[in-house]
N, C-alpha and C positions, 0 to 999 in steps of 0.2 A: 340219802335213801328215801324213796317215796313211801309214805304211809298209805294205808287204804283210804283214809279220809282225803288226803291230798290228791290221790289218784282219782277218786270220785269227783272231787271239785273240778279237777282238770277236765274230765270227760264231760261233766255238765257244762262247763265253760265252752268247750268245743261245740256241743250241740246248740247252745244259745247263739254262738257266733255264726254257725252255719245257717241257722234259721233266719237271722238278720241278713246275712249275705245273700240268701236265696232270693228274697224279695228286694232287699237293698233299701237303704235310706236315700232319698233324693238329695242331691247336692246342687248348689248353684254353679253350674259349669261355666257360665259366661259372665260372672260377676254381677248378676242381677239380683232381684228380690224374688225369693222363692216362697210359694204358698201351696199347700196341699188341699185338694178337694176330693173327697172320696178316695179312689185308688190312684188318682193322677196328681202330678205335681206340675205347677206352672211357674216358669221363671220369666219375670218382666225385666226387659233390658231397654232403658231409655237412652236414645242417641239424640244428636242435634235436631233432626227433622223427621225422625221415625221412632216407632216403638215396636219392639219385637216381643213376642210371647212364645216361649219354647215350651213344649209339652213332653213330660216324662212319665213313665210308669216305673217307679223305683229308679234304678240307674240307667234304664233303657229308654231310648228315644221312642216316641210314639209318632207314627206318620200323621202329618197334617193334611194329607190328601182327603178330600171330602169334608173337611172342617171349615167352618166360617164363624163369623161373629162380629162383635163391635166393642169398642172401648168407650167409656164415658170418663173423660178427664175432668176432675173437679179441683178447682183452685179458688178457695173461698166461695163466693157466690157465682163464679163463672163455671159454666159447664160446656165442654166441647165433646161432640161425638165423632168417632172415626171408625170406618169399616176395617175389619181384619180380613186379610186374604192369605191363603196358604202360600208360603214361599220357602223352599228348602225342605229338608227331610222332616223336621219336627217343629217348624216355625210358622207362626202367623204374624203378619206385619201390617201395621197401620202407618201410612206415610203422610207427610205434611203436618205432623203434630209432634208435640213434645209434652213432657210433664215436669212441672217445677218442683223443686225441693219443698217439702211440707204439704204437697198436694196429695190427692188420692186418685187412683185409677181403678175403675170397675170394669172387668172384662166379662162379657157374656159370650161363652163359646158353645157353638153347636157342634157336637161330635158327629162323626160319620154315621153313627147309628140313629141320629135324630135327637138324641138326648141333649139337653142344654145344661150347662153349669155356669154358675156365677162365681167370680173370684175377685176379691178386693185387695188392693195393694196400697200401702202407705209409702209414699216416695220420701226417702231420707234426705 
């Protein structure tokens, strides 16, 4: 039998879960490295000769149309810059580059409204 206290805790739990679900916590959908900046989440996925940067608002994809930017790939004293181009629904891609384990990748993303965001990733 439910007591008033248990019922109240259950209702509070439902409200808390629905508030989290409404905006949603971002998750790495493609096995990459996830970082959040302001309201957006960025997932960095490193492949053989390309680096993809996926953009999310909570669990929702954010259109990459109108976005641009560049990556700075840092490996010790070496730095390589690569341009990011929109490809796909919520993806920006830099081709001809990769990032080694232990390195860092700094992405400067210009959103379609003209605002720029900086995101830094540590490559595992």
